[in-house]
C-alpha positions as CSV (number, residue, x, y, z in Angstrom):
1,M,-32.7,26.1,23.3
2,K,-33.6,24.1,26.5
3,K,-30.2,22.9,28.0
4,F,-30.2,19.3,29.6
5,C,-28.4,17.8,32.4
6,F,-28.5,14.4,32.7
7,T,-27.7,10.9,34.6
8,F,-26.4,8.0,32.8
9,A,-25.0,4.6,34.6
10,C,-24.3,1.6,32.6
11,A,-24.5,-1.7,34.6
12,I,-23.1,-5.3,33.5
13,L,-25.5,-7.6,31.8
14,A,-25.4,-11.4,32.9
15,A,-21.7,-12.6,32.8
16,A,-20.1,-9.5,32.9
17,F,-21.5,-8.6,29.8
18,V,-20.6,-4.6,30.6
19,L,-22.6,-2.5,28.0
20,A,-21.0,0.6,28.1
21,P,-18.6,2.8,29.7
22,T,-19.6,4.0,32.7
23,A,-20.6,7.9,32.4
24,G,-20.8,8.8,35.9
25,A,-24.0,9.4,37.3
26,Q,-23.5,13.1,38.8
27,Q,-25.4,16.2,36.6
28,Q,-23.5,18.1,33.9
29,Q,-24.3,20.7,32.0
30,P,-23.9,19.9,28.4
31,K,-22.6,22.5,26.1
32,F,-24.1,22.0,22.7
33,K,-21.6,23.7,19.7
34,T,-24.5,24.6,17.6
35,E,-28.5,24.9,17.9
36,E,-29.1,22.1,15.7
37,E,-26.7,19.7,18.0
38,G,-28.5,20.4,21.0
39,K,-31.9,20.1,19.1
40,D,-30.9,16.6,17.5
41,Y,-29.8,15.3,21.4
42,K,-33.4,16.9,22.5
43,A,-35.0,14.6,19.6
44,F,-33.2,11.2,21.3
45,Y,-33.7,12.0,24.6
46,D,-37.1,12.3,24.0
47,A,-37.8,9.1,21.6
48,A,-35.5,7.1,24.5
49,Y,-37.1,8.5,28.0
50,T,-40.3,10.5,27.1
51,E,-41.8,7.9,24.4
52,K,-39.9,5.0,25.8
53,N,-39.5,3.9,21.7
54,V,-36.2,2.0,21.7
55,P,-36.0,1.6,17.9
56,K,-36.5,5.0,17.2
57,A,-33.9,6.3,20.0
58,T,-31.4,3.9,18.9
59,E,-31.9,5.1,15.0
60,L,-32.0,9.0,16.7
61,A,-28.7,8.2,18.2
62,R,-26.8,6.8,15.7
63,S,-27.6,10.0,13.7
64,F,-26.5,11.7,16.6
65,L,-23.0,9.9,16.7
66,Q,-22.7,10.3,12.8
67,K,-23.2,13.8,13.0
68,Y,-21.3,14.8,15.8
69,P,-18.6,12.9,16.5
70,D,-16.9,14.8,19.2
71,S,-20.1,16.0,21.0
72,E,-20.0,16.3,24.7
73,V,-22.9,14.1,24.6
74,A,-21.6,11.6,22.0
75,Q,-21.0,9.1,24.7
76,F,-24.4,9.4,26.1
77,A,-26.1,8.5,23.0
78,K,-22.8,5.7,21.7
79,G,-24.5,4.6,25.6
80,F,-27.6,3.6,24.8
81,I,-26.6,1.7,21.7
82,V,-24.6,0.0,23.3
83,N,-27.0,-0.8,25.7
84,T,-29.8,-1.8,23.5
85,L,-27.7,-3.9,21.1
86,G,-26.5,-6.0,24.8
87,T,-30.2,-6.4,25.4
88,D,-31.3,-7.5,22.2
89,F,-28.2,-9.8,22.2
90,Q,-28.7,-11.5,25.1
91,A,-32.6,-12.4,23.7
92,A,-31.4,-13.5,20.7
93,L,-28.5,-16.0,22.8
94,T,-31.7,-17.0,24.9
95,A,-33.7,-17.9,22.0
96,Y,-30.7,-19.6,20.6
97,Y,-30.0,-22.2,23.4
98,Q,-33.6,-22.8,23.8
99,G,-33.9,-24.3,19.9
100,S,-30.6,-24.1,18.1
101,D,-30.9,-23.3,14.5
102,M,-29.2,-20.8,11.5
103,P,-31.8,-18.3,11.7
104,K,-31.5,-17.9,15.5
105,L,-27.6,-18.5,14.9
106,D,-27.7,-15.1,12.4
107,K,-29.0,-13.0,14.3
108,V,-26.5,-14.0,17.4
109,L,-23.9,-13.5,15.4
110,A,-25.1,-10.3,13.5
111,L,-25.9,-8.4,17.0
112,G,-22.6,-9.7,18.6
113,G,-20.7,-8.2,15.9
114,E,-22.6,-5.3,16.0
115,Y,-22.0,-4.8,19.9
116,L,-18.1,-5.6,18.8
117,K,-17.6,-2.4,16.5
118,L,-19.1,-0.4,19.6
119,Q,-17.1,-2.5,22.8
120,P,-14.1,-4.3,20.7
121,E,-12.9,-5.4,24.1
122,S,-15.6,-7.2,25.5
123,P,-14.5,-10.8,26.4
124,Y,-18.2,-12.1,26.7
125,V,-19.7,-10.8,23.7
126,S,-16.2,-12.5,21.6
127,A,-16.9,-16.0,24.0
128,Q,-20.5,-16.1,23.5
129,M,-20.4,-15.9,19.7
130,A,-17.7,-18.3,19.3
131,L,-19.6,-20.7,21.7
132,A,-23.1,-20.2,19.4
133,A,-21.2,-21.0,16.2
134,S,-18.6,-24.0,17.5
135,R,-22.3,-25.4,18.5
136,G,-23.6,-24.6,15.3
137,V,-20.7,-26.5,13.5
138,L,-21.1,-29.4,15.8
139,A,-25.1,-29.7,15.0
140,Q,-24.3,-29.8,11.5
141,F,-26.3,-26.5,10.3
142,Y,-23.4,-23.8,10.5
143,K,-20.9,-24.7,7.7
144,D,-18.9,-21.3,7.9
145,L,-16.2,-23.0,9.4
146,P,-13.3,-20.4,8.4
147,R,-15.6,-17.8,9.9
148,A,-16.2,-20.0,13.5
149,K,-12.1,-20.9,13.4
150,E,-11.9,-16.7,13.4
151,L,-14.8,-16.3,16.5
152,A,-13.1,-19.1,18.2
153,E,-9.3,-17.9,18.5
154,R,-10.5,-14.6,19.3
155,A,-12.2,-15.2,22.3
156,L,-9.7,-17.3,23.1
157,K,-7.6,-14.4,22.9
158,A,-9.7,-12.6,25.0
159,M,-10.5,-14.9,27.4
160,E,-6.5,-15.8,27.7
161,S,-6.0,-14.6,30.9
162,P,-7.0,-16.8,34.2
163,T,-7.4,-12.3,35.6
164,P,-10.9,-11.5,34.9
165,P,-10.8,-8.0,33.6
166,K,-11.6,-4.8,35.4
167,D,-15.2,-5.2,37.1
168,Y,-16.1,-8.5,35.9
169,P,-17.0,-11.3,38.6
170,P,-14.4,-13.6,38.9
171,D,-17.2,-16.2,39.9
172,Q,-18.8,-15.5,36.5
173,Y,-15.4,-15.3,34.4
174,G,-13.7,-18.1,35.3
175,P,-16.7,-20.6,34.1
176,L,-17.2,-19.1,30.8
177,R,-13.3,-18.8,30.4
178,E,-13.5,-22.8,30.9
179,N,-16.4,-23.2,28.5
180,V,-14.6,-21.4,26.0
181,Q,-11.3,-23.2,26.2
182,A,-13.1,-26.4,26.3
183,Q,-15.1,-25.7,23.2
184,S,-12.9,-23.6,21.1
185,H,-10.0,-25.6,21.3
186,Q,-12.4,-28.9,20.5
187,F,-13.6,-27.0,17.6
188,L,-10.1,-25.8,16.7
189,G,-9.2,-29.8,16.6
190,F,-12.3,-30.6,14.5
191,Y,-11.7,-27.8,12.1
192,E,-8.3,-29.5,11.4
193,L,-9.4,-32.7,10.7
194,E,-11.9,-31.4,8.1
195,Q,-9.2,-29.9,6.0
196,P,-8.0,-31.1,2.6
197,T,-4.8,-32.0,4.0
198,P,-5.9,-32.4,8.0
199,N,-2.7,-31.0,10.3
200,L,-3.2,-34.0,12.6
201,D,-0.4,-32.6,14.9
202,A,-2.3,-29.7,15.2
203,A,-5.8,-31.1,15.6
204,I,-4.0,-33.6,18.4
205,N,-2.5,-30.9,20.5
206,H,-5.9,-28.5,20.3
207,L,-8.2,-31.8,20.9
208,T,-5.6,-32.3,24.3
209,A,-6.2,-28.7,25.6
210,S,-9.9,-29.3,25.7
211,S,-9.9,-32.3,27.1
212,K,-7.8,-31.0,29.9
213,I,-10.3,-28.9,31.2
214,R,-11.9,-30.3,34.0
215,N,-15.0,-28.2,34.1
216,K,-17.4,-29.1,37.3
217,D,-20.2,-29.7,34.6
218,G,-18.3,-32.3,32.1
219,L,-17.0,-30.0,29.8
220,G,-13.1,-31.0,28.4
221,W,-12.5,-33.8,30.0
222,K,-16.0,-35.5,30.2
223,D,-16.8,-34.5,26.5
224,P,-17.2,-37.9,24.5
225,N,-15.9,-36.0,21.2
226,N,-12.8,-35.1,22.1
227,Y,-11.9,-38.8,22.5
228,W,-13.6,-39.6,19.4
229,L,-11.9,-37.0,17.6
230,R,-8.4,-37.3,18.8
231,A,-9.0,-41.3,18.2
232,S,-9.8,-40.0,14.6
233,A,-6.9,-38.3,14.2
234,Y,-4.9,-40.6,15.5
235,Q,-6.5,-43.5,13.1
236,K,-5.4,-41.0,10.2
237,Q,-2.3,-41.3,11.0
238,Y,-2.3,-44.8,11.9
239,A,-3.7,-45.5,8.6
240,K,-1.2,-44.2,6.4
241,L,1.1,-46.5,7.7
242,S,-0.5,-49.6,8.0
243,E,-1.0,-49.0,4.4
244,D,2.6,-49.1,4.1
245,Y,2.8,-52.1,6.5
246,R,0.4,-53.7,4.3
247,K,2.6,-52.7,0.9
248,L,5.2,-55.3,2.0
249,P,6.3,-58.8,1.2
250,D,5.4,-61.2,3.9
251,D,9.9,-61.2,4.1
252,Q,9.9,-57.5,4.8
253,K,7.1,-57.3,7.3
254,T,9.1,-59.4,9.5
255,G,12.2,-58.0,8.6
256,D,13.9,-54.9,9.1
257,P,11.1,-52.6,6.9
258,G,8.2,-53.9,9.2
259,K,9.4,-53.6,12.3
260,A,10.8,-49.7,12.1
261,L,6.6,-49.3,10.9
262,L,5.2,-51.4,13.5
263,D,7.3,-49.4,15.8
264,Q,5.1,-46.3,14.9
265,I,1.7,-48.2,14.5
266,N,1.4,-50.0,17.9
267,P,2.0,-47.1,20.0
268,L,-1.0,-45.0,17.8
269,I,-2.6,-48.2,18.1
270,D,-2.5,-48.1,22.1
271,K,-3.5,-44.3,22.0
272,M,-6.7,-45.2,19.8
273,I,-7.5,-48.0,22.2
274,D,-7.4,-45.7,25.4
275,D,-9.6,-43.0,23.6
276,Y,-11.7,-45.1,22.4
277,A,-12.3,-46.8,25.4
278,R,-12.9,-42.9,27.2
279,V,-15.4,-42.4,24.3
280,I,-17.6,-45.6,26.0
281,A,-16.9,-44.4,29.7
282,V,-18.0,-40.8,29.3
283,A,-20.4,-41.0,25.9
284,S,-23.5,-41.6,28.6
285,S,-26.2,-39.8,27.3
286,P,-28.5,-40.8,24.8
287,D,-27.8,-39.2,21.8
288,A,-24.3,-40.2,22.1
289,K,-25.3,-43.6,21.0
290,P,-23.8,-43.6,17.8
291,L,-20.1,-42.8,19.4
292,R,-20.2,-45.6,21.7
293,D,-21.1,-47.8,19.3
294,A,-18.8,-47.1,17.0
295,A,-16.1,-46.6,20.1
296,R,-16.8,-49.9,20.6
297,E,-16.6,-51.5,16.9
298,S,-12.9,-49.8,16.9
299,L,-11.9,-50.9,20.8
300,D,-12.7,-54.6,20.2
301,Q,-11.2,-54.6,16.7
302,F,-7.8,-53.1,18.0
303,W,-7.9,-54.8,21.3
304,K,-8.4,-58.2,19.6
305,Y,-5.6,-57.7,17.2
306,R,-2.7,-56.1,19.9
307,Y,-4.1,-58.0,23.2
308,S,-5.6,-61.0,22.2
309,N,-3.8,-62.6,24.8
310,L,-6.2,-60.1,27.3
311,P,-9.8,-61.3,26.0
312,G,-12.1,-58.9,27.9
313,G,-9.2,-56.1,29.2
314,Q,-11.0,-53.8,27.4
315,E,-14.1,-53.6,30.0
316,A,-11.2,-52.9,32.8
317,L,-10.0,-50.3,30.5
318,I,-13.1,-48.6,30.2
319,A,-14.4,-49.0,33.7
320,Q,-10.9,-46.8,34.7
321,F,-11.4,-44.5,32.7
322,R,-15.0,-44.0,34.0
323,T,-13.7,-42.9,37.0
324,D,-10.9,-40.5,35.8
325,P,-10.6,-40.3,32.1
326,L,-7.9,-38.6,32.5
327,G,-6.0,-41.0,34.6
328,S,-3.4,-43.1,32.7
329,A,-4.2,-46.2,31.6
330,P,-2.8,-49.3,33.3
331,A,0.7,-51.3,31.8
332,R,-0.1,-53.8,29.5
333,T,1.9,-56.4,27.3
334,P,0.5,-57.3,23.9
335,A,0.4,-60.7,22.6
336,S,2.9,-59.9,20.1
337,A,5.2,-56.8,18.9
338,T,5.3,-58.6,15.4
339,P,2.3,-60.2,14.6
340,D,1.7,-62.7,11.9
341,P,2.1,-61.5,8.8
342,S,-0.6,-63.9,7.1
343,A,-3.1,-62.4,9.0
344,T,-5.2,-59.8,8.2
345,A,-3.4,-56.9,9.8
346,P,-3.9,-54.4,11.1
347,P,-7.2,-53.9,11.3
348,T,-9.2,-51.2,9.7
349,G,-11.4,-49.4,12.8
350,A,-15.2,-49.0,12.5
351,T,-16.1,-48.2,9.1
352,S,-19.2,-45.6,10.9
353,K,-18.9,-41.6,11.0
354,P,-21.2,-41.1,14.1
355,T,-22.5,-37.8,14.4
356,L,-20.9,-35.9,17.1
357,T,-22.7,-34.5,20.4
358,S,-24.0,-31.1,20.9
359,A,-22.7,-30.1,24.4
360,S,-24.9,-28.1,26.9
361,P,-23.1,-24.6,27.4
362,A,-21.9,-24.8,31.0
363,S,-24.3,-23.0,33.8
364,G,-23.9,-19.0,33.8
365,S,-22.2,-19.3,30.7
366,N,-24.8,-19.8,27.6
367,G,-26.9,-16.8,28.6
368,S,-30.8,-18.9,29.3
369,K,-29.8,-17.6,32.9
370,A,-28.5,-14.2,32.5
371,A,-31.7,-13.0,30.4
372,A,-33.0,-11.9,33.2
373,K,-30.3,-9.7,34.4
374,N,-30.2,-7.2,31.9
375,G,-28.4,-3.8,32.6
376,T,-30.1,-0.9,32.7
377,T,-29.5,2.9,31.1
378,K,-30.3,5.4,33.8
379,K,-32.4,8.2,31.9
380,A,-31.0,11.6,31.1
381,T,-32.9,14.3,32.9
382,T,-33.7,17.9,32.2
383,S,-32.1,21.3,33.8
384,S,-35.1,21.9,35.3
385,S,-35.8,18.3,37.0
386,K,-34.6,17.4,41.0
387,K,-30.8,15.9,41.4
388,K,-30.6,12.3,41.4
389,K,-28.9,10.4,43.9
390,K,-26.2,8.7,42.8
391,K,-26.7,4.6,42.6
């Protein structure tokens, strides 16, 4: 039986995409427990490095791991599988962002799931699966919201720490972490709003967390989806209170019951006004026009109801938020704390439900630039080969 010595070094793929644990580059003389084990390893080795038949080698590596999980060379068979899955995952991710659809997303999630079975602590794969799924939800072709929620929560946990894992380049970890925080919190806010009984406070908290991310590419703080969705949550709170107000007799609208409701309604209107103004301020792309139009309709309605004494004042508010959407709104005095009960009050806001925009992934975290940086697996050598220098 021919014995093998081998070299196996694993690299980082793209944004700190660790393909496999480093086995070291030193020469080793494996000790096979049986002749059959040695033959099976040789079959894998020949397919991988002589024939360069990746599908065949991957299948043989899987078979080897299943038969000899405790083998001295099991880590190298596993490393080959991880490397192959990583390369395939990266290619699938690149294809997905070149034209997102359900078949491409299925492939990303399937390959990512296989990868995580072998490398469960990979923040990169967890992050990219969550980002791809949330993109599919907002684009309205991915309908499995519970699965997308699970992926988002896993990604947030995997990248909770601002300190990158060992061997993860900080300049790549930071932008990807921002992307995960912005997009995953936004999706989770959307998820809460879509439930039969929405958890509005949870939705608002997630959307606020997303909007606080000052990503240089605009994710988070300059994403109109955040402000539209948060305004929608406020409006759901407002709708119930407004209905209660409408049901009151006119004399109670100006009495204590009406005043108590207006003390809750008016602050919500101000929050909606601010967020609709933010949508208009940051929704500059052509595909965001439905959001801008719907936000304009709602903003004008609520501004007229609350600030009829300040005609056109909403334009100054929009201009301020163009400079900094996270800035505080200037103080403003409403026309009246208690409106005329004979008037139609309060308004209902826009009746349309516009399509949300699909945010572009942040630079360096979507896989498109990273695809050319695939990690490689150094092939094993026979015992008669010359020793390799450690790289």
